[in-house]
N, C-alpha and C positions, 0 to 999 in steps of 0.2 A: 312509450310505444317503440317498436323496433324501427331502425333506420335513422335514429337521431344522430347528430354530429357529436364527436367527442367533446366533453366538457372538461376544462382544466381549472383546477383550484390551486392557488399558490399560497403556501403556508410557511411561516417562520420556523415551525417545529411540528412534528407529528404527534397527535394525541395517542395514547396507549393502544386503543383498539385498532387505529389505522396503521400504526407502526407494525403491528403483528400482521396485518393484511399485506402490507408492502413487502415485508420480509418473506412471507409465504409466496408472493408473486415472484420474487427474485429466485427462490428455491425452485419453483416450477420452470422458470426460464433456464436456470443452470442445468436442470435435468434434461430439458429439451435440447439445449444447444451444446452441452458438454463443456461449458466454460461459465464461470461466475460473472454475472453482468455488473456487479457492484464491487467496488474496492472495499477493503476492510474499514477504511476511514468512513466511507459513506454508510456502511452497515452500522457502525458505532453511532454515527450521528442520527441515523434513522431510529435507533433504539433510545437515544437520549431524550428524555421527556423534558417539556418546558420547565424552567426553574420557577420556584414559587414567586419570585419577584418579577416574573415575566421576561427575563433575559433569555437569550438563545444564541446559538452559534451564528457566525457570519455566513449565512447561506439561505437557500430557499428550497423548499420541497414542493415539487409539482405533482399533483395527483390527477390522473386522467380517468374519467368515467365514461363508459359507453353503454347506452341502454340501461343505465342504473348500476352497472357493475364496474369494479375496479379493473381497468384495462391497461394502465401503464403508469409509470412513475419516473420522475426525473429529479436529480439532486444537483443544485448549482452551488458550488463552493466559491464564495465571494471573498476569501481571505486575500486573494490577489485581485483587486477591483479592475485592474487593467486587462486581465485575461482570466475571467472566471472559468473554473474547471467544471465540466458537466458530465454526468453519467445518465443514460436513459435505458429503460427496460420496458418492453411491451410483453404482456401476457401472451403466451403461445396461442391461446384460444381466441385472441382478438387481433391477430396479425393479418395483414393484407386487407385491412378495412380502413386504412388511412390514419390510424391512431399515431403511428410513428411520425408521419409527415406533419400532422397537426401539432404534435408535441415539439418537434424540431423547429417548426416555423415560429412557434411561441417563444422558444429560447432565443432564436436568432433575432427576433424583433425586439425582445426585452434586453438582450445582451449581445449586440452584434459582434463583439470581439471574443465571444466565448470559444473555448477549446473543448471539444467533445471526444471522450474516450470511446474506443471500440475494443472491448476486451476480446481477444482471440481473432481480431480482424475478420469478423464473420462476413460472408458475401452479402447478405441482406443489408447489413449496416453500411458496408462499403458503397453499395448502390444508392442507398438513401442519402448518404452524405454527398456523394458525387452529384446527385440530382439537384442539390442546392449549391453547387459550385464550390464545395469544401474540398480541401486536399490535406494530405498527411503532413503534419508539422513536427511530429515527434514519434519515435518508436521506443517501446520498452520491451526489452528482451527477457524471456525466462530462459535460464540456463540450468542444466541438470548434469549431475555426475553420480555414478554408483558409489555406494559405500560398503557393499558386500559383493563377493564373487571375484572373478578373475581380474577385473579392471578397477579394483577398489583400493589399490595400494596408496598409502599415505606415509610420509616420513615418520619413522618411529619416534623421533625426538624433535621437539620444537624449541629452538633456542631463542631466548630473549636477550636484549642488550643488558649489560651489567647494571645492576641496581633496579631492574624491572622484575615484577612478579605478577602472577595472575591469580585471581580469586573470583568467587561468585558475587553477584550483585547483592548488596545489603539493603533490603527493603527498610525504609524509614531513615536511611542515612545517605544513600547514593543518588536519590532522585534529583536534587538541585545540582550537584556537580555533574551528573550525567547530562541533564538538560543543557547546561552551559557548554559542555564539550560537544554535544550533538549539534547545537546551534552553530558553533564555530566550525565544526567539521563539514557541515552541510549548508554553509551560508548562502551558496548559490543554487541550492537544490529547491525545486518548485514545491515539494511537499514536506520532505523529511526535516528540513531546517526550521520549519515553523511549528514543530511539535511542542505542545504546551503541557503544563502539569496535568490539566484535565485529560488530555490525550493519553498521557502516560498512565494515569490512574485507571482510565477506561481499560487499557490493555492489561494492567495488573489484575483487574477484576475478571478477565477472560479465563475460561477453563484451561486454556493452553499455557498460561503464564507459569513459568518455572524459573525462579531466581538461580537455580543451579545451572541452568542453560543460558544465563545472561552473564557472560564472562567479561570481567574488566581487568585491564592491564594497568598497574599503578607504578608510579615512580617512588621507590622507597627513599630516595635521596632528596625528595622535595615534599615536605610535610607541612600541613597547616598548623596553627597554634595548638590544636587539640591532638596533634600527632598523627593525623590521618594522611596517608600518602596521596599525592595528586593523581587523579585519573588521567591517563595518557591515551588510552585506546580501549576499544570494546568490541565484542562480538555477541550480539543478541540472537539466539537461535529460537526456533519456533517449531513445535510438534503438535499438530492438532490431535486431540484424543481419539477422533474417529478415523484418523489416518496415521497410526503409530509407526508405520514403516517409511514414511516420507517426512523429511525434516527440511526446514527452510533456513538458509542463511538470511535471517530476517533483516539485520542491518549491521554493517561493520563500519566503524568510524575511528579516525585518528585525529587527536588534537593537532592543529596546524603547527604548534610549537614542537611536535615530535615527528613531523614528516621527514621522510628520507632515512629512517632508521630501521626499516623493515617491519614495522609493527603491524601494518595492514595485512601482509602475508602471514605473519605469525599469528595474529588474532584469528584470521580465517581458518588456518590449520588447526588451531586449538579448538575452535567451534566444531570443525568437522570430526575431530577426535571425540569430542563430547557426544555428537549425534550418533556416531558409530557405537560408542559405548552404551548408549541407551537403546540400542536395537534398531536404529534407522538403517534402511537399505539403500535409500536414494536421497540425495541432497539437491535442493533447488535454490535459486536466487533470482533476483530481478536487477537489471542494470540497463541504463539508457543506451540505446543503440548507437549513439554518437560518442560514447565514452570509450574511445579506442584503448587507452592505457588500462582501464579496468577490465575490459573484455580480454585483452591480451594476458593479463594476470590470471583471470579465471580460466582461460584456455590452458595456461601452463599448469593450473591446478586440476585439470581434467574435466572441466565443464564444457558442455556444448549447448548451442541454442536448441531449445525444445518447443518454444511457443513465442508468440509476439502479441503485444497490445499496441494499438496505434492511437494517436490523437489527431483529430481533424479540426481545421479552422478555415475561415475565409482567407483570401489572399493577403489582406492587409493586417492579419493577426499573427504573422510569423515572428515579428520582432520581440 
């Protein structure tokens, strides 16, 4: 009957029919708000069905129903148990009915040290989090630069240190070496450094995955027993099929052993050249707002801040 309170169900994984409903809800919210409410990783986990042995990812899926209808969804990433990462989305048709507050209160009661994303830093989310005494503890900038037109100039040639060469990612060969370099390069990063083989495979199964746009820089002078050069740096680009004129600097990484040799800038430029060559007009990337050296580098490469995501937490959850 109408007027019931929101009901929350906590699940270790979403069954197939419910996964589709949740993702449809996220699409409706994105259309309404102009910003996607869920990260790529959360979308992939929402799609991932329970394993036949009953195993599942370290996380929780929160399904909210109001008057029998799906009204909201939350995902809690528990890979960092000290500071679980949370994303919430409320169906536009069910907003201003207390659904967001009930869902947020459930999260804070279950995981007091949780950190909650607000993609786009939308006013309604900001007010909701402030009403529970939460404050911003992290900013994630989106930066953008043109790759076509008057302001699209790139260096015609990208020089690599002696003994280094660039090639496309070899599916079936580069997965393990890449995961090792990625983990080393992002050892202190909250999300990227924990990428697993399952996470990588999920992305390889996505329609946007293109090994030709996954560039790896290798050291020809350091080869393994099979003669394969060591992976030193990489630039993984991303172009969504439904947005072919926008490309993403998905992730750029350099093995710490090769830091200080200009490989980060070189890898970035090589990826931008690739994106322009496949017809992309605009390049975007994401970078932490407190990463001053990276922001300075991207500014020098013509990027400017175009959007922002923020993470909220209680006062004792900043460390």
